[in-house]
C-alpha positions, 0 to 999 in steps of 0.5 A, a space after each residue: 418207551 422203546 417206541 420213543 426211544 427209537 423214534 428219538 434216535 431215528 430223529 437224532 440221526 436224521 438231523 445229524 445226516 442233514 447237517 453234515 450234507 449242507 456244510 460246505 466243502 471248506 476247500 472251494 472258493 464260494 465267496 457268494 455263500 454255497 455258489 461256485 464261480 460267482 455264478 459264472 456258468 463253468 461250461 462256458 469257459 470251454 465254449 466262447 467266453 465266460 458267461 453268468 449263469 441263471 440261478 433257475 437253471 443250476 446243479 448241486 454237486 457236491 453240496 455246491 451250486 453252479 448256475 448255468 447260461 443254458 440248460 443245454 450246458 448244464 446237461 453237459 455239466 452233468 455229464 462229466 462235472 469234474 471236467 468243468 470244476 475249476 482247479 484249485 477250488 476255484 481259487 487263483 491258480 498263480 498264487 497256489 502255485 507261486 505260494 500254495 496260498 488261497 487268493 480271491 479271482 477275477 472270473 473272467 480271468 482265466 485259461 484253459 490248461 490241459 483241459 482245466 480250468 485255471 482262475 486268477 486274480 486281476 485287480 488293483 494293477 495286478 493281473 496274475 495270469 500274465 504271471 503265470 504265462 511269464 513265469 511258465 505255466 507248466 512248471 507253475 501248473 506242477 507246482 500249484 498241484 503239489 501245493 494244492 494236494 498239501 492244503 487238501 490233506 491240511 
């Protein structure tokens, strides 16, 4: 009887730990399931231009899947993942700075600012990267940082 209770407790603990690990971070823009940046290679943004990654060359970091265009990019990411993860969870930097809102992005509309990958909404005649640059990138980045911290606390 004691062995049965012990095994039941062990099984319950294992199930709970598995469930909590498989939960997705609620702050990330993961429109394609558990995949960050719509499957684009985060390192490629810091090189020439964004490239779609290969699902066979991937890394799971903090419960999120990142795809890479090459094994070299995957290894570069693994050395310092926080450098390559998009700011504001991959949500639109302009919307975060101007309104403190999570807004979808176009993965090919981006800017590297202060060593950080910023993504922007670009659909239906609206390119928020242009607005970001016109309205003051540094001021909007400071506001976005404040707004993002507030969202993470909520």
